C-alpha positions in Angstrom: 133.4 87.9 111.0 130.7 85.3 111.7 127.2 86.2 110.4 124.5 85.1 113.0 121.6 86.6 111.1 118.4 84.5 111.5 116.9 83.4 108.2 113.7 81.5 107.4 114.7 77.9 106.5 112.6 76.1 103.9 112.5 72.6 105.4 112.1 69.4 103.5 109.9 66.4 104.3 113.1 64.7 105.4 113.7 67.5 107.9 110.2 67.2 109.3 110.5 63.4 109.7 113.8 63.9 111.6 112.3 66.4 113.9 109.1 64.3 114.5 111.2 61.3 115.5 113.1 63.5 118.1 109.8 65.0 119.4 108.1 61.6 119.7 111.2 60.2 121.6 111.2 63.3 123.9 107.5 62.6 124.7 106.5 65.9 126.6 102.6 66.2 126.4 102.3 69.9 126.2 104.7 72.7 125.3 107.0 74.0 122.6 109.9 72.0 121.5 112.7 73.3 119.3 114.9 70.8 117.5 118.2 72.2 116.3 120.2 70.1 113.8 123.1 70.4 111.5 123.6 68.7 108.1 126.8 66.8 107.5 128.7 67.0 104.3 126.9 63.8 103.1 123.5 65.4 103.7 122.6 63.5 106.9 121.0 65.5 109.8 122.6 65.4 113.3 120.8 66.5 116.4 122.6 69.5 118.0 120.1 70.5 120.6 116.6 69.7 121.8 115.0 72.5 123.9 111.7 72.2 125.6 109.6 75.2 126.6 112.0 77.5 124.7 111.4 81.0 126.1 113.1 82.7 123.0 111.5 81.5 119.8 112.5 84.4 117.5 108.8 85.0 116.8 109.4 88.6 116.0 111.9 87.5 113.2 109.3 85.6 111.4 107.3 87.0 108.5 103.8 88.0 109.4 102.0 85.0 107.9 104.3 82.5 109.6 104.0 84.4 112.9 100.2 84.5 112.8 100.0 80.8 112.0 102.4 80.0 114.9 100.5 82.2 117.3 97.1 80.8 116.3 98.4 77.2 116.8 100.1 78.2 120.2 96.8 79.7 121.4 94.8 76.5 120.3 97.3 74.3 122.0 96.9 76.3 125.2 93.1 76.2 124.9 93.2 72.4 124.4 95.1 71.9 127.7 92.1 72.8 129.9 
């Protein structure tokens, strides 16, 4: 049976650089972007999906500290739009 349990992923600097390149290329000015990627057997990242304004972010699945940081950043982003 396939296990689809969400788990926190401890990203690397390489992962962040990959995601930032995709986000910069996409170019939306405001919003939430989710970059989904998979790692090949030789360790390279491949883009699987780029989702703008993702309505389901699994926020409730995050640990409390990560959730609080995310929500604070999200609120600040909304406040900076006006």
